[in-house]
MARNU-82885 format. One record per residue: residue number from 1; residue in three letters; z, x, y of N, C-alpha, C in turn. Coordinates in nm, 4 decimals. Each point is the difference from the previous one (the first is absolute). Example, Ala and Ser with C-alpha at 12.3 -4.5 7.8 and 13.67 -1.06 7.14 Angstrom:
# MARNU-82885
   n res     n.pz     n.px     n.py    ca.pz    ca.px    ca.py     c.pz     c.px     c.py
   1 ala   0.7800   1.3190  -0.5690   0.0000  -0.0890   0.1190   0.0000   0.0900   0.1200
   2 ser  -0.0720  -0.0350   0.1050   0.0060   0.0820   0.1190   0.0730  -0.0770   0.1090
***
This chain:
# MARNU-82885
   n res     n.pz     n.px     n.py    ca.pz    ca.px    ca.py     c.pz     c.px     c.py
   1 met   4.5384   5.9613  -3.8432  -0.0928   0.0237   0.1207   0.0974   0.0626   0.1202
   2 pro   0.1298  -0.0565   0.0038   0.0740   0.0752   0.0985   0.0417   0.1396  -0.0139
   3 asp  -0.0049   0.0380  -0.1288   0.0257   0.1588  -0.0340  -0.1274   0.0639   0.0688
   4 glu  -0.1206  -0.0442   0.0061  -0.1043   0.0837   0.0486   0.0100   0.0145   0.1549
   5 leu   0.0784  -0.0772   0.0655  -0.0001   0.0108   0.1370   0.0743   0.1103   0.0604
   6 asp   0.0750   0.0616  -0.0885   0.0940   0.1173   0.0157  -0.0757   0.1077  -0.0268
   7 lys  -0.1163   0.0082  -0.0554  -0.0853   0.1241  -0.0385  -0.0946   0.0274   0.1357
   8 thr  -0.0160   0.1486  -0.0131  -0.0848   0.0439   0.1045  -0.1573  -0.0045  -0.0557
   9 met  -0.0639  -0.0717   0.0822  -0.1584  -0.0187  -0.0453  -0.0711   0.1190   0.0489
  10 thr  -0.1020   0.0478  -0.0883  -0.0779   0.1014   0.0457  -0.1431  -0.0627   0.0139
  11 phe  -0.0653   0.0898   0.0844  -0.1323  -0.0453   0.0483  -0.0939   0.1257  -0.0391
  12 lys  -0.1056  -0.0312  -0.0788  -0.0895   0.1039  -0.0221  -0.1576  -0.0275   0.0680
  13 phe  -0.0360   0.0879   0.0444  -0.1456  -0.0143   0.0605  -0.0772   0.1042  -0.0437
  14 lys  -0.1524  -0.0119  -0.0005  -0.0833   0.0920  -0.0254  -0.0100   0.1114   0.1370
  15 val   0.0255   0.1292  -0.0470  -0.0142   0.0899   0.1133  -0.1708   0.0223   0.0137
  16 glu  -0.0210  -0.0112   0.1385  -0.1302   0.0237   0.0450  -0.0342   0.1480  -0.0348
  17 glu  -0.1237   0.0404  -0.0297  -0.0370   0.1136  -0.0116  -0.0231   0.0681   0.1625
  18 thr   0.0797   0.1262   0.0073   0.0295   0.0276   0.1412  -0.1319   0.1221   0.0179
  19 thr  -0.0439  -0.0063   0.1063  -0.0900   0.1170   0.0446   0.0619   0.0879   0.0761
  20 ser  -0.0047   0.1221   0.0093   0.0616   0.0953   0.0783  -0.0481   0.0193   0.1267
  21 ala   0.0884   0.0646   0.0882  -0.0734   0.0065   0.1431  -0.1178   0.0773   0.0012
  22 arg   0.0063   0.1135  -0.0767  -0.1090   0.0782  -0.0231  -0.1218  -0.0623  -0.0575
  23 glu   0.0067  -0.0848  -0.0866  -0.1276  -0.0844  -0.0400  -0.0334  -0.0964   0.0995
  24 val   0.0719  -0.0576   0.0666  -0.0285  -0.1088   0.1002  -0.0725   0.0639   0.1273
  25 leu   0.0475   0.1334   0.0325  -0.0627   0.0872   0.1094  -0.1476   0.0328  -0.0387
  26 lys  -0.0003   0.0293  -0.1401  -0.1378   0.0461  -0.0389  -0.0959  -0.1144  -0.0014
  27 ala   0.0545  -0.1178  -0.0554  -0.0961  -0.1198   0.0049  -0.0380  -0.0622   0.1409
  28 val   0.1118  -0.0032   0.0838  -0.0491  -0.0299   0.1467  -0.0973   0.1037   0.0557
  29 tyr   0.0170   0.1394  -0.0128  -0.0970   0.0872   0.0273  -0.1431  -0.0314  -0.0470
  30 lys   0.0003  -0.0391  -0.1181  -0.1404  -0.0251  -0.0756  -0.0560  -0.1175   0.0670
  31 ala   0.0896  -0.1040   0.0021  -0.0566  -0.1269   0.0698  -0.0466   0.0264   0.1405
  32 leu   0.0759   0.0682   0.0826  -0.0501   0.0381   0.1349  -0.1352   0.0720  -0.0004
  33 arg   0.0007   0.0766  -0.0843  -0.1452   0.0993   0.0072  -0.1055  -0.0988  -0.0498
  34 glu   0.0112  -0.0787  -0.1201  -0.0896  -0.0905  -0.0550  -0.0690  -0.0808   0.1342
  35 lys   0.1043  -0.0432   0.0848  -0.0354  -0.0840   0.1104  -0.0541   0.0782   0.1028
  36 gly  -0.0215   0.1284   0.0130  -0.0490   0.0790   0.0996   0.0859   0.0532   0.1303
  37 tyr   0.1321  -0.0164  -0.0451   0.0950   0.0338   0.1063   0.0233   0.1629  -0.0300
  38 asn   0.0948   0.0455   0.1219   0.0495   0.1232  -0.0362   0.1240  -0.0221  -0.0464
  39 pro   0.0432   0.0211  -0.1473   0.1337  -0.0408  -0.0415   0.1190   0.0754   0.0550
  40 ile  -0.0349   0.1313   0.0564   0.1213   0.0730   0.0485   0.0359  -0.0793   0.1349
  41 ser  -0.0946   0.0012   0.0760   0.0212  -0.0763   0.1159   0.0846  -0.1561   0.0128
  42 gln  -0.0434  -0.0751  -0.0952   0.0303  -0.1188  -0.0247   0.1502   0.0059  -0.0538
  43 leu   0.0259   0.0826  -0.1102   0.1372   0.0169  -0.0431   0.0874   0.0512   0.0835
  44 val  -0.0449   0.1121   0.1117   0.1110   0.0316   0.0998  -0.0059  -0.1144   0.0832
  45 gly  -0.0924  -0.0670   0.0400   0.0407  -0.1200   0.0889   0.1026  -0.1009  -0.0514
  46 tyr  -0.0274  -0.0389  -0.1163   0.1002  -0.0887  -0.0852   0.1378   0.0714   0.0030
  47 leu   0.0160   0.1199  -0.0283   0.1234   0.0720  -0.0226   0.0873   0.0043   0.1416
  48 leu  -0.0742   0.0106   0.1092   0.0438   0.0172   0.1365   0.0460  -0.1271   0.0387
  49 ser  -0.0936  -0.1144  -0.0343   0.0335  -0.1254   0.0846   0.0546  -0.1063  -0.0944
  50 gly  -0.0275   0.0073  -0.1240   0.0501  -0.1108  -0.0767  -0.1023  -0.1110  -0.0080
  51 asp  -0.1129   0.0170   0.0734  -0.0998  -0.1148   0.0007  -0.0729  -0.0017  -0.1183
  52 pro  -0.0064  -0.0846  -0.0822  -0.0649  -0.0209  -0.1211  -0.1560  -0.0380   0.0154
  53 ala  -0.0444  -0.0138   0.1367  -0.1342  -0.0175   0.0452  -0.0819   0.1466  -0.0067
  54 tyr   0.0706   0.0936  -0.0149  -0.0522   0.1482  -0.0231  -0.0515  -0.0022  -0.1628
  55 ile   0.0299  -0.0668  -0.0749  -0.0390  -0.0126  -0.1604  -0.0655  -0.1067  -0.0195
  56 thr  -0.0989   0.0406  -0.0872  -0.1202  -0.1145  -0.0250   0.0734  -0.1058  -0.1000
  57 asn  -0.0572  -0.1209  -0.0375   0.0233  -0.0727  -0.0935  -0.0740   0.0283  -0.1360
  58 his  -0.0884   0.1018   0.0246  -0.0959   0.0380  -0.1017   0.0849   0.0430  -0.1293
  59 gln  -0.0189  -0.0432  -0.1215   0.0754   0.0503  -0.1162   0.1442  -0.0344   0.0106
  60 asn   0.0454  -0.0986   0.0756   0.1405  -0.0322   0.0297   0.0698   0.0947   0.0619
  61 ala  -0.0435   0.0981   0.0651   0.0622   0.1220   0.0718   0.1126  -0.0386   0.0785
  62 arg  -0.0319  -0.0860   0.0921   0.1263  -0.0531   0.0879   0.1203  -0.0432  -0.0778
  63 asn  -0.0167  -0.0909  -0.0891   0.0994  -0.0271  -0.0894   0.0731   0.0980  -0.0623
  64 leu  -0.0890   0.0901  -0.0613   0.0557   0.1142  -0.0619   0.1049   0.0915   0.0663
  65 ile  -0.0584   0.0243   0.1423   0.0699   0.1045   0.0668   0.1416  -0.0621   0.0466
  66 arg  -0.0086  -0.1314   0.0243   0.1258  -0.0823   0.0514   0.1110  -0.0179  -0.1090
  67 lys  -0.0309   0.0441  -0.1185   0.1067   0.0058  -0.0884   0.1126   0.1298   0.0168
  68 tyr  -0.0247   0.0860   0.0723   0.0770   0.1102   0.0462   0.0321   0.0017   0.1668
  69 glu   0.1059   0.0176   0.0396   0.0231   0.0295   0.1169  -0.0704   0.1436   0.0477
  70 arg  -0.0321  -0.0154   0.1173  -0.0600   0.1006   0.0846   0.0741   0.1544  -0.0346
  71 asp   0.1243   0.0132   0.0168   0.0827   0.1158  -0.0308   0.0002   0.0538  -0.1506
  72 glu  -0.0160  -0.1047  -0.0895  -0.0335   0.0394  -0.1430  -0.1167   0.0640  -0.0218
  73 leu  -0.1108  -0.0372   0.0637  -0.1256   0.0575  -0.0332  -0.0004   0.1361   0.0903
  74 leu   0.0512   0.0079   0.1196   0.0082   0.1368   0.0600   0.0691   0.1079  -0.0790
  75 glu   0.1172  -0.0643  -0.0721   0.0677   0.0888  -0.0779  -0.0825   0.0577  -0.1133
  76 glu  -0.0834  -0.0858  -0.0666  -0.1016   0.0288  -0.0985  -0.0904   0.1215   0.0544
  77 leu  -0.0659  -0.0328   0.1009  -0.0869   0.0852   0.0303   0.0770   0.1196   0.0565
  78 ile   0.1019   0.0095   0.0536   0.0701   0.1476   0.0320   0.0191   0.0724  -0.1161
  79 lys   0.0784  -0.0770  -0.1171   0.0410   0.0660  -0.1117  -0.1296   0.0610  -0.0583
  80 tyr  -0.1051  -0.0876  -0.0198  -0.1415   0.0574  -0.0648  -0.0340   0.1052   0.0784
  81 tyr  -0.0132   0.0199   0.1336  -0.0304   0.1099   0.0723   0.0765   0.1222  -0.0301
  82 leu   0.1196  -0.0260   0.0072   0.0830   0.1167  -0.0065  -0.0055   0.0776  -0.1471
  83 glu   0.0070  -0.0996  -0.0915  -0.0116   0.0460  -0.1464  -0.1431   0.0950  -0.0239
  84 lys  -0.0990  -0.0614   0.0506  -0.1096   0.0653  -0.0043  -0.0276   0.1202   0.0670
  85 gly   0.0697   0.0181   0.1037  -0.0041   0.1252   0.0802   0.0702   0.1181  -0.0505
  86 glu   0.0808  -0.0237  -0.1080   0.0580   0.1165  -0.0675  -0.0938   0.0924  -0.0542
***
């Protein structure tokens, strides 16, 4: 047993299935639309203010969007827009 104290222990955990920023934005857009909101206005409000109240809880949208920082979401939007514009 004393020899085991000198060894480095490793810890392995199950990696969660990750959802891309693009998938999150699409899911949140859909949830907002289903609830009758203007999804573009609501997303802009959230991205500018950081206030999660702009995002509905429907379909777990609020929790989904909070997995990413706002700058990461903006980066995804700009990248998508510029790539499609070519």
